[in-house]
Structure formats: C-alpha cells, structure tokens
C-alpha positions in Angstrom: 0.0 0.0 0.0 2.8 2.4 0.8 4.4 1.7 -2.6 1.2 2.8 -4.4 1.1 6.0 -2.4 4.7 6.8 -3.1 4.2 6.3 -6.8 1.1 8.5 -6.8 3.0 11.3 -5.0 5.9 11.1 -7.6 3.5 11.3 -10.5 1.8 14.3 -8.9 5.1 16.1 -8.4 6.1 15.4 -12.0 2.8 16.8 -13.4 2.8 19.8 -11.1 6.3 20.9 -12.1 6.2 24.0 -14.4 7.1 23.4 -18.0 10.7 24.3 -18.9 11.2 27.8 -20.4 12.2 27.6 -24.0 14.1 30.4 -25.7 14.6 30.7 -29.4 17.1 33.4 -30.6 17.0 34.7 -34.1 19.9 36.9 -35.3 19.5 39.2 -38.3 22.5 40.9 -39.6 22.2 44.0 -41.7 25.3 45.5 -43.2 25.9 49.2 -43.1 26.4 50.9 -46.5 29.4 53.3 -47.0 28.9 56.8 -45.8 30.6 60.0 -44.7 30.9 63.7 -45.5 33.7 65.5 -47.2 34.5 68.8 -48.9 36.8 69.6 -51.8 38.5 72.5 -53.6 40.9 73.0 -56.4 41.5 74.0 -60.0 39.7 72.8 -63.2 39.6 73.5 -66.9 36.5 74.2 -68.8 36.7 73.9 -72.6 34.5 76.8 -73.5 33.5 77.6 -77.1 34.2 81.4 -77.4 33.9 81.4 -81.2 30.8 83.6 -81.5 32.0 86.1 -78.9 35.5 86.3 -80.4 34.0 87.0 -83.7 32.1 90.0 -82.4 35.1 91.3 -80.5 37.3 91.0 -83.6 34.7 92.9 -85.7 35.0 95.7 -83.1 38.7 96.0 -83.1 39.6 93.5 -80.3 42.1 91.3 -82.1 43.1 89.3 -79.1 41.0 86.2 -78.6 39.6 84.5 -75.5 41.1 81.1 -75.0 39.0 78.0 -75.2 40.8 76.4 -72.2 39.3 78.4 -69.4 40.9 77.9 -66.1 38.6 77.8 -63.1 38.8 77.3 -59.3 36.0 75.9 -57.3 34.9 73.8 -54.4 31.9 71.9 -52.9 30.8 69.5 -50.3 29.1 66.1 -50.3 27.4 63.9 -47.8 27.1 60.1 -48.5 24.7 57.7 -46.8 24.1 54.1 -48.2 26.0 55.0 -51.3 23.7 58.0 -52.1 25.6 61.4 -52.4 24.0 64.8 -52.0 25.7 68.2 -51.9 26.5 71.3 -53.9 29.4 72.9 -55.7 30.5 76.1 -57.4 33.3 77.3 -59.7 34.5 80.3 -61.5 37.4 81.7 -63.6 38.3 84.9 -65.4 40.4 85.9 -68.4 41.1 89.2 -70.1 41.8 90.4 -73.6 42.6 93.9 -74.8 42.8 95.8 -78.0 43.2 99.4 -79.3 40.2 100.9 -80.9 39.1 104.4 -81.8 39.0 106.5 -78.7 41.6 104.4 -76.8 42.4 101.0 -75.4 39.6 98.5 -74.6 39.8 95.8 -72.0 37.4 92.8 -72.0 37.2 90.8 -68.8 35.2 87.6 -69.1 34.3 85.4 -66.1 32.8 82.0 -66.6 31.3 80.2 -63.6 28.3 78.6 -62.0 26.7 76.8 -59.1 24.7 73.7 -58.8 23.0 71.1 -56.6 24.7 67.7 -56.9 23.3 64.2 -56.5 24.9 60.9 -57.3 25.3 57.2 -56.4 28.6 55.4 -55.6 28.7 52.4 -57.8 32.0 51.4 -56.2 33.0 52.3 -52.6 36.2 51.2 -51.0 38.3 52.5 -48.2 40.7 54.2 -50.7 38.5 54.5 -53.8 35.0 55.9 -54.5 33.5 56.0 -58.0 30.2 57.8 -58.5 28.3 59.1 -61.5 26.8 62.5 -60.5 24.3 65.0 -61.9 24.5 68.7 -61.2 21.4 70.9 -61.5 21.9 74.7 -61.5 23.0 77.6 -63.6 26.1 78.8 -65.4 26.9 82.4 -66.4 29.3 84.5 -68.5 29.9 87.9 -66.9 31.7 90.3 -69.2 33.1 93.7 -68.2 34.1 96.2 -71.0 36.5 98.9 -69.8 36.9 101.6 -72.4 39.7 103.4 -70.7 42.2 102.8 -67.9 44.2 105.2 -65.9 43.5 108.9 -65.8 40.8 110.5 -67.9 38.7 113.7 -68.3 35.5 114.3 -66.4 33.7 115.1 -69.6 34.5 111.7 -71.0 32.3 110.1 -68.3 29.2 111.4 -70.2 30.1 109.9 -73.5 28.3 107.0 -75.1 29.1 103.8 -73.3 30.7 105.5 -70.4 33.9 104.2 -68.8 32.8 100.7 -68.0 29.9 98.4 -69.1 29.0 95.2 -67.4 27.0 92.4 -69.1 25.9 88.9 -68.1 24.7 85.8 -69.9 23.0 83.3 -67.5 21.5 80.0 -68.4 20.0 76.9 -66.8 22.3 74.0 -66.9 22.6 70.2 -66.2 26.0 68.8 -65.5 26.4 65.0 -65.8 29.9 64.0 -64.6 31.9 61.2 -63.2 33.6 61.6 -59.8 36.6 59.5 -58.7 37.6 60.1 -55.1 40.7 58.6 -53.5 40.4 59.1 -49.7 43.7 58.8 -47.8 42.9 59.2 -44.1 41.3 62.6 -43.4 42.5 63.9 -46.8 42.7 62.7 -50.4 42.1 63.8 -54.0 39.1 63.9 -56.3 39.1 63.7 -60.1 36.1 65.0 -61.9 35.1 65.0 -65.5 31.9 65.8 -67.4 30.1 68.4 -69.4 27.8 71.3 -68.7 24.7 71.2 -70.9 22.5 74.2 -71.3 19.3 73.2 -73.1 17.5 76.6 -72.9 18.5 79.7 -74.8 19.6 82.9 -73.0 20.4 86.5 -73.8 23.0 89.0 -72.9 21.8 91.6 -70.3 23.1 94.8 -68.7 23.8 94.6 -65.0 20.6 96.7 -64.4 18.4 94.1 -66.2 18.2 95.6 -69.7 18.5 93.1 -72.5 20.7 93.2 -75.6 18.9 91.8 -78.6 21.9 91.2 -80.9 24.3 89.6 -78.4 26.3 86.5 -79.6 24.9 83.1 -78.4 27.1 81.0 -76.2 27.8 77.3 -76.4 25.3 74.9 -75.0 27.8 72.2 -74.3 31.0 72.8 -72.2 33.2 69.8 -71.2 35.4 70.1 -68.2 37.9 68.3 -66.0 39.1 69.0 -62.5 41.7 67.8 -60.0 40.8 68.7 -56.4 41.9 68.2 -52.8 39.4 66.6 -50.5 39.1 66.5 -46.8 36.6 64.8 -44.5 35.6 61.5 -43.1 34.7 58.4 -45.1 33.4 55.0 -43.7 33.6 52.0 -46.0 30.7 50.3 -44.2 30.4 46.6 -43.9 29.8 46.5 -40.2 26.7 44.6 -39.1 23.9 45.6 -36.9 22.6 42.6 -34.9 19.0 42.3 -34.0 18.2 39.7 -31.4 14.6 38.5 -31.0 13.8 36.3 -28.1 10.7 34.1 -28.2 9.6 32.7 -24.9 7.2 29.7 -24.8 5.7 28.6 -21.5 3.2 25.8 -21.3 -0.1 26.6 -19.6 0.0 26.1 -15.8 -3.7 25.3 -15.9 -3.1 21.9 -17.3 -0.6 21.2 -14.5 -3.1 22.4 -11.9 -5.8 20.1 -13.3 -3.4 17.2 -13.2 -2.6 17.9 -9.6 -6.3 17.9 -8.7 -6.9 14.6 -10.5 -4.0 13.0 -8.6 -5.2 14.3 -5.3 -8.6 12.8 -6.0 -7.0 9.5 -6.9 -5.0 9.6 -3.6 -8.1 10.2 -1.7 -9.9 7.3 -3.4 -7.0 5.0 -2.7 -7.1 6.0 1.0 -10.8 5.2 1.1 -10.2 1.8 -0.6 -7.5 1.0 2.0 -9.8 1.8 4.9 -12.6 -0.3 3.4 -10.2 -3.3 3.0 -9.0 -2.8 6.6 -12.6 -2.9 7.9 -13.3 -6.1 5.9 -10.2 -7.7 7.4 -11.3 -6.9 10.9 -14.8 -8.4 10.2 -13.2 -11.6 8.9 -11.1 -11.8 12.1 -14.2 -11.5 14.2 
C-alpha cells in the first residue's frame, strides 16, 4: 500500500512541475552601407567655345581672342549615406583680352562660372576609392566687363556714349552630368572630376541693371570640363553589421498542471478510502 502511495506522489510532483522555459534566438545581420561627409576644392579646366564672342570682338577691333581652355577654381561638399551622395558645388574663372580701338584701349574681362545642386550614387565604394556618377542641377553664367579706358581721364568723358565701364551677363539653366573618382587617404585625399555642362534653354546678354541686348552672340550649349581637387573629411567604407536579437519565450499553460494535480489528489483520496474499506473487511473476517 505504501508503494502505491509513493508512486502516486511522484506522479503528482512530475505533473505539477512547471514546464521548462524555451528560448529561441533569431539573429538578423544588416550590413551598413558606405557613408561619410567631405569637402573639396581645387583647379579645373572648362573647354569653352568662345567662337561667336571672339568674332564679335574681332569685328569691333579687339584682335586678341579669348582662349578655349578656361581655367577655373571651385569647391563643394558632399554627404554620403548608403551610397547616395547629395551636396553642392560652385566654380569660376576669369580671363582678359585687350585691343586698341578708336578712342583708346579697350579691356574685356570675361568670367565664366556657375553653381549647382549635386546628386549621385557610388557604384564602387572602397576605403581608398569611391567611383560615383553625378548629376548637377543649377546655372552657369558669363559675366563680361568692358572697360573703355584705364588710368586717368577727363570728367567730360564720363558722359560719352558707353561711359567708362559696361557690365554684361549671360545666364542659363544647366545640367551637369559628370563622373567623380575620389581617393580618400585618411582625413584627406584627391578627387578627379570630368563631365560636361549642358544648357538646353536659350539665353540673352543683359546689362547689369536688367536691360537686354537683342543682338548679343549666343554662347555654347555644351561645355566639357575636368578637375583635380583636394578633398578633406571622413569616409566610412561600411560593412559592419547591426545585430538584432529576437527572443521568443514559450511557456506551457500552468492550468493543465493544476488540473493534473487535482486529479492526482482525487486518486490519492480514493486510494485511501479503498484501503480503509479493506482494513474494515479484514477486521470483520477476524471476528
């Protein structure tokens, strides 16, 4: 009888024990893309077609011609996140020609420059090499200053036709597709740029006060350029992983264990009653 009770107690303890806590861990790794921020500055060369303007200057006694290789100096900044580059840049350069015409010497200063919003995507990004096609959206301009006389002069000459100095401008909307190759070396590095400035819309020469010139020479709609610049800033190649850990806990219902405990208790109670009945029958037999 004691053996049956002991077995019943062990069964009750086993069923009443809480279910083991199971943990399942899922690890998801997501690689960081390359990123950083850097600025740049340096010289460049724009291959400007000054053919129409040189023709007009030559017809008016300016025999010296503007050079097609127009040196510029510029700079900009870019931020990169997940290979996407966003930033801005600007450039400008000036050259001067002169000639002797009726009334004295003439000096023509022509400045070519522009500014733009830049966006691109790094098709190759390494610790020491970034290659990215870029697109610039902005404007370019030709600012020309005609100085009719230098040095001393006469007060009465200020009231003559044209005056002493005339300033003109030729501004146009532009798109600048280009290829950028950056070579980061620590905090510094170099950037090679090459592309072309495309001006799809037509423009006119204007006075600095807003008045337009109807017979000004049209400027080229396509201007190739190259640049070699110094860069500075921070660049992260990426490749590090962000680990996400998800823990799933599964616990069996305690209600089932409680029901089992109750059933076992009932069985034990029934067993005790049976034992008492058997003891009473044995006593009757003895009598």
